[in-house]
N, C-alpha and C positions, 0 to 999 in steps of 0.2 A: 685700434691703433692704425695710423696711416702707414701704408706701404707704397701707394702709388703717388707720384708727384702731382701736385695740383697746379693747374694752369694759372689760377689767380696769383699764386706766389711767384711764378715766373714773370707774370706781367708786372707785379709790384716791384720785383727786383729790377726789371728793365726800366720801368718808369723812374724809380728812385735813382738809379745810376744816370739816367738822362737829366734829372734834376741836379745831380751832383756836377755834371758837366756844365750846365747853365750857371750853377752856383760859382764854380771856379772862373767862369767868364766874368761873372759879376764882381768877383774879388778885385779885378782890375780897376773897377770904378768906385769902390768904397774906401773910406779912410781907415782900413784895417791893414795890419801888417801882412804883406804878401811879396812875391818875388819881383814884381814890377808894378808900377802904379801909373794910371793915366794922368795927364796934365790937368784934369778937372774931375772932381768927385760928384757923386749923386747921393744926396741925402735921402731922396725918395726910395732909391733902390735898397738902402740898408734895411728897411722895414720888412719887405717880403723875404729878404735873405736871412734876417734874424729869425723870422717865423720858421722858415725851412730848417734853420740851424738847430731848432729845438728837437727835431725828430729824424732828420735824414740819416745820420750815422747810426743811431740806435736801431732804426728799422733795418738797416743793412746787416747789423750784427745779429739781430733776431732772426732774419731770414737765413743767414749763414748757419745759425744753430738749427733752424728747421731743416735746411738742406742736409745737414750732417745726419739727422735722423733717417732721412731717405737713403743717404749713402751707406749708412751702417746696416740698413735692412737687408742688404745683399752682399756684404763684405765682412771678412774677418777683421780683427783689429790691425793685423799686419798689413793686409791689403788696403785698409783705409788710410793708414799712415803713409804707405808708399804712394797712394794716389794724392794725398795732401802734399807730399814733398814734390811730386812731379808738377802739380798744378799751382803750387804757391811759391816754392823755393826757386825752381828753375826760372819762372818769369820774373821773380824778384831780382835774382842775380843778373839776368839779362837786362832787366829794366834799369838797374843801378849803373851798369857798365855802359849801356847804349842810350836808353831813352831819357834818363834824368840828366845826363851830362850837358846837353844843350840848354836846359833850364838854368843850371848854375852858371854856364857861360854867359847867358844873357844878363843874369842878375849881377855878375861881376862887371860886365861891360857898362851897365847902367850906373853902377857905383863908381865908375871911373878907372877901372883896370885897363891896362894897355896890352891887348893881345892883337896881333895882326889878323888872326882868323881863329875859327874853332879848332883847326888842326894845331895851331900854336898853343891854344889853351889846354887841349885834351890831356897832355902829360901832367899838367898841374892839377887836373881834376882828382887825381889819386893822392894828392898831398894833404893829409890831415882830414879830419871829420868835420863836416858842416856843423855850426856856422863859422867856427874859427878857420877850418879848412874848407874843402870843396866836396868831398865824397859824401853822398847821402842817398836816402831813398825817397825823399820828398813825398809826393802824393801816394807813393806805393807803400806807405807805412801800414796800410790796412792789411797787407799780405803777411808780414812777419807776426803781427798781433794775432791774426786768424790762425796761423800755423801753430804758434805757441799755445793758444787756447785749445786747439784740437789735440795737441799732445798731452797737455795737462788733464783735460777732461775725458780723454778716450777711455780710461778704465771705468770711470763713473758712467759714461754713456753705455758701455758694453754691459755693465751690471744692470742698468735700467732695462736695456733691451732683453737681456737673458732672464731677468726676473720680473716679468710683467706685473706680478701681484705685489711688488715691493711696497714698503711703508711710505717711501717718499712719494711715489705716484698716487698712492691712496690719499695722502694729505693734500697733494696738489689738485686732484680732481674734486675733493671736497671743497677746496677754496673756489674752484671754478663754478661750482653749483651754487655757492652762497652769494647773495646779492651784493655784499660788501667784502667778499672773501679776497678779491684781488688786491685790496688795500694792503693786505699782509705782504704781498709780493713787492710792494713799494718800500717796505721798511729797510731792506738791505741797501737799496739805492739811496734812500734818504740819509742813512748812516754814512754811506760813502761820500755824499755831498757835504755832510757836516764835518766828518773826521779827516777826510783826505783832500778835498778840493781846495781848502784855504792854504794848504802846505805844499801841495805838489801841482804846480801849474801844468797844464797840458803841453807836452813837448813832442809827443809821437816819436820818441827815441827808444822806446821799449824799456831801457834801463833807467830806473828812477822815476818813471812816469806812472806812479802808483795810483793816482786818482783815475786817470783815463783807463789804465790797465784793468783795475778792479771793476770799474763801471761797465766797460764793454764786455768783460768776462761774464758778469752776472747776466747781462742781456743775451749773450750768446747761449748761456746755459738755459735761460728761460725759453729761448726759441726751441731748443731740443725738447724741453718738458712739454711745451704746448703741442707739438706734433705727436709726441708720445701719448698724450692724453686723448688723441683722436677726436671723436665726435663731441666729447665733453667740452673741449676747447671751442670748437666751431659753434656749438649750441650756446655757449656762454657769451661769446662776443656778438652773436646774432641778437641775443636778447638785450645786450647792453650798448649796442653801437650808437643808437640815437641819444641815449643819456650821455654817452661818452662825447658825442659831438657838441652837445650843449655845454658840458663841463669843459671841454677843450676851448671853446669860444670864450667862456667866462674867465678861465684861468689865464689864457693868453692876453685877454683884455686887461686884466689886473697887472700882469707882468709888463705889458706895454705902457700902462699908466705909470707904474713905478719907475720904469726906465726913462720915461720922458719928463716926469714932474717931481720925482723925489730923489733925495740923496741917500746913499747907502749909510746906514747907521748901525752901531753895535746893537745886538738884540733882535735884528731882523733875520739873522742867518737861518734859524729854524723855520720861520714862516716862508722864506724864499726857497729853502730846500724842498719843503713840502709842496709849494706851489709849482716848482719846476718839474718835480717827479709826477705829480698828479696831471699836469699839463702833458708831459711826455706820454704817460700811460693812456691818457684819453685819446690823443691823436694816433697812437699805435692801434688802439681798438677801433678807431674810425677807419683807418687805412685797411686793416685786415678784415674788419666786419663788412664794410661796403665793398671791398675788393672781392670778397667771397660771393657777393650778390651780382656784381657787374662784370667781373673779369675772369671768372672761372670757365673760360671757353678756349678751345684750341683754335689753331689757324696757322696758315703759312707765314703770316707776319710775325706771329709769336715764335715760331720755330726759327726763323731767320734772326730775329732780335736776340733770342736766348743764346744763340751761338756767337753773335757779334758783340754782345755787351761787355764781355771780359776784355777782348782786345781794344775796344773803344776806351774802356777805363784805363788801360795801360798807356795808351797813346795820347789821349786827349790833352793833357796838361802841357805837354811839350809843344804841341801845335798852338795852343792858346798863348803861351809865353813867347814863342817865336813870332807869332802874328802880332801880339801886343807890342813887341819891341819895335816893329816897323811903323806903328801908328801912334805910339804913346805921346808924342810931342806934336802931332799934326793938329791943325785947327778944325777938325771934324767935330760934329756934335756927338754927345754920348750915345744917342740913339743909333746913329750911323755906325759908330765904332762897335757898338754891341751887336748890331746885325751883321757887320762884317766878320767879327770874331766867331759868331755863331755859325755863319755859313761856312767859313774855311775850316772850322774845327770839325763839324759833322761831315763835311765833304772829304776832308783829309783823312779822318778816321775810317770812313767808308771805303775810300780808295785803297788805303793800306790794308784794311781787313780783306778786301776782295783779292789782294795779292797774296797775303800770308796764308789764307785758308786753303790755297791750292797746293801747298807743299807740306809734307809731313814734318819736316824739320822745323819750319817756321811755326807750325801749329803748336809744337811742343814748347817753343820759346815763348809763345803767348798764352800758354796754359790751356789750349783747346784740346778737346778729346780727339 
């Protein structure tokens, strides 16, 4: 059973959050609903973004479940929930009151609202809940979901930790050893796709978002189980990572072909659900399997990035939206606008991080240790 934090998981977390930032920059340039849109769209950009969209959030929830196992290895249940409150709820409240407000301001201004300044808008930010009103958590939705998952599953996690020979872990490790055993882990996700996805569109509002809530809860739970299984998990993905890579390429190619050349017809729901989950599982095994080979190394860069990644996540989208507001109608090429937003976003996050990390109070506001 793992008790020491792995460097590869830290690197994967840092890299996936970096991809998340680039993904949000890309949202400005694709014809998908977002807070602000460029005056020109890129069809080419939609394909890599669609590919990343298949696994970026699932990987983050799996890693969060893995991190929970490490956190609980040295904490009681009460200490764990106290730490989750400090690192998730305090940044969420601060983020909703301070960080998210400029995003909504820009969105309302682009929609034609008449405010003389952000100061003029700010009192209206607390009038009603978004989208009818203005108050919202926008990109910070990840935090309340993670907190609720932590609270709901804490008793189960503690039972697994305190009863290492329990029946659940016995079954899970048997599945890891079997060549096709992991397919059974896909079943709950496939059922979620079939039974909940058609009726509960993803809203990220926590209440009534039953498809996304259940889907990510399962992945969070799987992350905890994987680390609890210790070497059985790492041996399993080491054996299967190349097969998973081939499977991921094939399943994504089929999905891309269906997206480009076929229309959605009744009767394809089961096939599409199986395809999506097999594709997701394959890329997760690729990421964790090859990550264990290439990324399980310490270093000063990793230490710095591990500390910086959470504040970067909290800050980044506001910088993107504010920056996009000043260029969305300019006659620049998409390439130059993308490079501009990338530069100011990472530079802005870095400057703010360097400021907040030096003060104990601001470290708490941004969820830092």
